[in-house]
C-alpha positions as protocol buffer text, in pm:
chain_id: "A"
residue {
  index: 1
  type: UNK
  ca { x: 806 y: 1593 z: 2406 }
}
residue {
  index: 2
  type: UNK
  ca { x: 466 y: 1439 z: 2461 }
}
residue {
  index: 3
  type: UNK
  ca { x: 625 y: 1103 z: 2534 }
}
residue {
  index: 4
  type: UNK
  ca { x: 849 y: 1263 z: 2795 }
}
residue {
  index: 5
  type: UNK
  ca { x: 562 y: 1460 z: 2952 }
}
residue {
  index: 6
  type: UNK
  ca { x: 351 y: 1146 z: 2989 }
}
residue {
  index: 7
  type: UNK
  ca { x: 607 y: 1039 z: 3253 }
}
residue {
  index: 8
  type: UNK
  ca { x: 552 y: 1362 z: 3447 }
}
residue {
  index: 9
  type: UNK
  ca { x: 606 y: 1739 z: 3447 }
}
residue {
  index: 10
  type: UNK
  ca { x: 930 y: 1876 z: 3306 }
}
residue {
  index: 11
  type: UNK
  ca { x: 1093 y: 2213 z: 3258 }
}
residue {
  index: 12
  type: UNK
  ca { x: 1149 y: 2349 z: 2908 }
}
residue {
  index: 13
  type: UNK
  ca { x: 1523 y: 2298 z: 2947 }
}
residue {
  index: 14
  type: UNK
  ca { x: 1466 y: 1934 z: 3051 }
}
residue {
  index: 15
  type: UNK
  ca { x: 1250 y: 1882 z: 2744 }
}
residue {
  index: 16
  type: UNK
  ca { x: 1502 y: 2042 z: 2511 }
}
residue {
  index: 17
  type: UNK
  ca { x: 1809 y: 1861 z: 2646 }
}
residue {
  index: 18
  type: UNK
  ca { x: 1775 y: 1530 z: 2453 }
}
residue {
  index: 19
  type: UNK
  ca { x: 1652 y: 1697 z: 2134 }
}
residue {
  index: 20
  type: UNK
  ca { x: 1867 y: 1825 z: 1851 }
}
residue {
  index: 21
  type: UNK
  ca { x: 1668 y: 2148 z: 1835 }
}
residue {
  index: 22
  type: UNK
  ca { x: 1731 y: 2505 z: 1936 }
}
residue {
  index: 23
  type: UNK
  ca { x: 1552 y: 2636 z: 2245 }
}
residue {
  index: 24
  type: UNK
  ca { x: 1335 y: 2870 z: 2031 }
}
residue {
  index: 25
  type: UNK
  ca { x: 1227 y: 2570 z: 1820 }
}
residue {
  index: 26
  type: UNK
  ca { x: 1137 y: 2375 z: 2135 }
}
residue {
  index: 27
  type: UNK
  ca { x: 935 y: 2672 z: 2258 }
}
residue {
  index: 28
  type: UNK
  ca { x: 749 y: 2686 z: 1925 }
}
residue {
  index: 29
  type: UNK
  ca { x: 662 y: 2318 z: 1953 }
}
residue {
  index: 30
  type: UNK
  ca { x: 540 y: 2370 z: 2307 }
}
residue {
  index: 31
  type: UNK
  ca { x: 324 y: 2664 z: 2196 }
}
residue {
  index: 32
  type: UNK
  ca { x: 155 y: 2440 z: 1939 }
}
residue {
  index: 33
  type: UNK
  ca { x: 99 y: 2169 z: 2201 }
}
residue {
  index: 34
  type: UNK
  ca { x: -44 y: 2427 z: 2441 }
}
residue {
  index: 35
  type: UNK
  ca { x: -270 y: 2576 z: 2172 }
}
residue {
  index: 36
  type: UNK
  ca { x: -403 y: 2226 z: 2100 }
}
residue {
  index: 37
  type: UNK
  ca { x: -475 y: 2173 z: 2469 }
}
residue {
  index: 38
  type: UNK
  ca { x: -243 y: 1873 z: 2501 }
}
residue {
  index: 39
  type: UNK
  ca { x: 7 y: 2053 z: 2724 }
}
residue {
  index: 40
  type: UNK
  ca { x: -23 y: 2313 z: 2998 }
}
residue {
  index: 41
  type: UNK
  ca { x: 267 y: 2517 z: 3129 }
}
residue {
  index: 42
  type: UNK
  ca { x: 323 y: 2747 z: 3423 }
}
residue {
  index: 43
  type: UNK
  ca { x: 609 y: 2974 z: 3507 }
}
residue {
  index: 44
  type: UNK
  ca { x: 760 y: 2995 z: 3854 }
}
residue {
  index: 45
  type: UNK
  ca { x: 1043 y: 3246 z: 3862 }
}
residue {
  index: 46
  type: UNK
  ca { x: 1267 y: 3172 z: 3567 }
}
residue {
  index: 47
  type: UNK
  ca { x: 1151 y: 2812 z: 3521 }
}
residue {
  index: 48
  type: UNK
  ca { x: 863 y: 2718 z: 3292 }
}
residue {
  index: 49
  type: UNK
  ca { x: 725 y: 2375 z: 3379 }
}
residue {
  index: 50
  type: UNK
  ca { x: 511 y: 2180 z: 3133 }
}
residue {
  index: 51
  type: UNK
  ca { x: 268 y: 1900 z: 3201 }
}
residue {
  index: 52
  type: UNK
  ca { x: 46 y: 1684 z: 2987 }
}
residue {
  index: 53
  type: UNK
  ca { x: -332 y: 1727 z: 2992 }
}
residue {
  index: 54
  type: UNK
  ca { x: -453 y: 1365 z: 3028 }
}
residue {
  index: 55
  type: UNK
  ca { x: -811 y: 1430 z: 2909 }
}
residue {
  index: 56
  type: UNK
  ca { x: -691 y: 1601 z: 2593 }
}
residue {
  index: 57
  type: UNK
  ca { x: -442 y: 1321 z: 2529 }
}
residue {
  index: 58
  type: UNK
  ca { x: -717 y: 1059 z: 2569 }
}
residue {
  index: 59
  type: UNK
  ca { x: -938 y: 1252 z: 2324 }
}
residue {
  index: 60
  type: UNK
  ca { x: -652 y: 1267 z: 2071 }
}
residue {
  index: 61
  type: UNK
  ca { x: -587 y: 896 z: 2116 }
}
residue {
  index: 62
  type: UNK
  ca { x: -956 y: 816 z: 2058 }
}
residue {
  index: 63
  type: UNK
  ca { x: -957 y: 1024 z: 1740 }
}
residue {
  index: 64
  type: UNK
  ca { x: -640 y: 857 z: 1608 }
}
residue {
  index: 65
  type: UNK
  ca { x: -784 y: 513 z: 1688 }
}
residue {
  index: 66
  type: UNK
  ca { x: -1101 y: 597 z: 1497 }
}
residue {
  index: 67
  type: UNK
  ca { x: -902 y: 719 z: 1199 }
}
residue {
  index: 68
  type: UNK
  ca { x: -682 y: 408 z: 1206 }
}
residue {
  index: 69
  type: UNK
  ca { x: -989 y: 183 z: 1209 }
}
residue {
  index: 70
  type: UNK
  ca { x: -1147 y: 370 z: 919 }
}
residue {
  index: 71
  type: UNK
  ca { x: -829 y: 355 z: 711 }
}
residue {
  index: 72
  type: UNK
  ca { x: -770 y: -13 z: 789 }
}
residue {
  index: 73
  type: UNK
  ca { x: -1123 y: -88 z: 668 }
}
residue {
  index: 74
  type: UNK
  ca { x: -1068 y: 112 z: 350 }
}
residue {
  index: 75
  type: UNK
  ca { x: -732 y: -52 z: 282 }
}
residue {
  index: 76
  type: UNK
  ca { x: -876 y: -399 z: 347 }
}
residue {
  index: 77
  type: UNK
  ca { x: -1152 y: -327 z: 93 }
}
residue {
  index: 78
  type: UNK
  ca { x: -894 y: -203 z: -157 }
}
residue {
  index: 79
  type: UNK
  ca { x: -685 y: -516 z: -102 }
}
residue {
  index: 80
  type: UNK
  ca { x: -991 y: -736 z: -155 }
}
residue {
  index: 81
  type: UNK
  ca { x: -1078 y: -544 z: -472 }
}
residue {
  index: 82
  type: UNK
  ca { x: -725 y: -574 z: -609 }
}
residue {
  index: 83
  type: UNK
  ca { x: -704 y: -945 z: -522 }
}
residue {
  index: 84
  type: UNK
  ca { x: -1050 y: -1023 z: -658 }
}
residue {
  index: 85
  type: UNK
  ca { x: -1160 y: -1128 z: -1006 }
}
residue {
  index: 86
  type: UNK
  ca { x: -985 y: -944 z: -1283 }
}
residue {
  index: 87
  type: UNK
  ca { x: -634 y: -966 z: -1139 }
}
residue {
  index: 88
  type: UNK
  ca { x: -554 y: -1280 z: -1343 }
}
residue {
  index: 89
  type: UNK
  ca { x: -656 y: -1140 z: -1681 }
}
residue {
  index: 90
  type: UNK
  ca { x: -1024 y: -1233 z: -1631 }
}
residue {
  index: 91
  type: UNK
  ca { x: -1293 y: -964 z: -1632 }
}
residue {
  index: 92
  type: UNK
  ca { x: -1564 y: -954 z: -1371 }
}
residue {
  index: 93
  type: UNK
  ca { x: -1789 y: -1146 z: -1612 }
}
residue {
  index: 94
  type: UNK
  ca { x: -1531 y: -1423 z: -1657 }
}
residue {
  index: 95
  type: UNK
  ca { x: -1428 y: -1300 z: -2002 }
}
residue {
  index: 96
  type: UNK
  ca { x: -1061 y: -1289 z: -2090 }
}
residue {
  index: 97
  type: UNK
  ca { x: -946 y: -924 z: -2093 }
}
residue {
  index: 98
  type: UNK
  ca { x: -581 y: -987 z: -2185 }
}
residue {
  index: 99
  type: UNK
  ca { x: -533 y: -863 z: -2543 }
}
residue {
  index: 100
  type: UNK
  ca { x: -238 y: -1099 z: -2604 }
}
residue {
  index: 101
  type: UNK
  ca { x: -473 y: -1396 z: -2554 }
}
residue {
  index: 102
  type: UNK
  ca { x: -723 y: -1281 z: -2820 }
}
residue {
  index: 103
  type: UNK
  ca { x: -718 y: -1426 z: -3168 }
}
residue {
  index: 104
  type: UNK
  ca { x: -650 y: -1179 z: -3448 }
}
């Protein structure tokens, strides 16, 4: 729905047409988008037209970008940790930690 609304305003029926959802389900989704401030709608006669709120969409995009950056940093650190010393049976002090290599 958001992707469609980025291209311009659309009626609820236009938004629901390509989706495999009931009209009540589409309306519920739109209510959530309106409550979040991403979408605004107005009714003229029997037609409810929805439009995207560009400022709210930019704010959401900035938040997602920040989260992505934070998680990429965390995952990079995890990858470095997992690929670092200790992954080949050596402890961080260079000692062999593989029990099968120890003499009995």
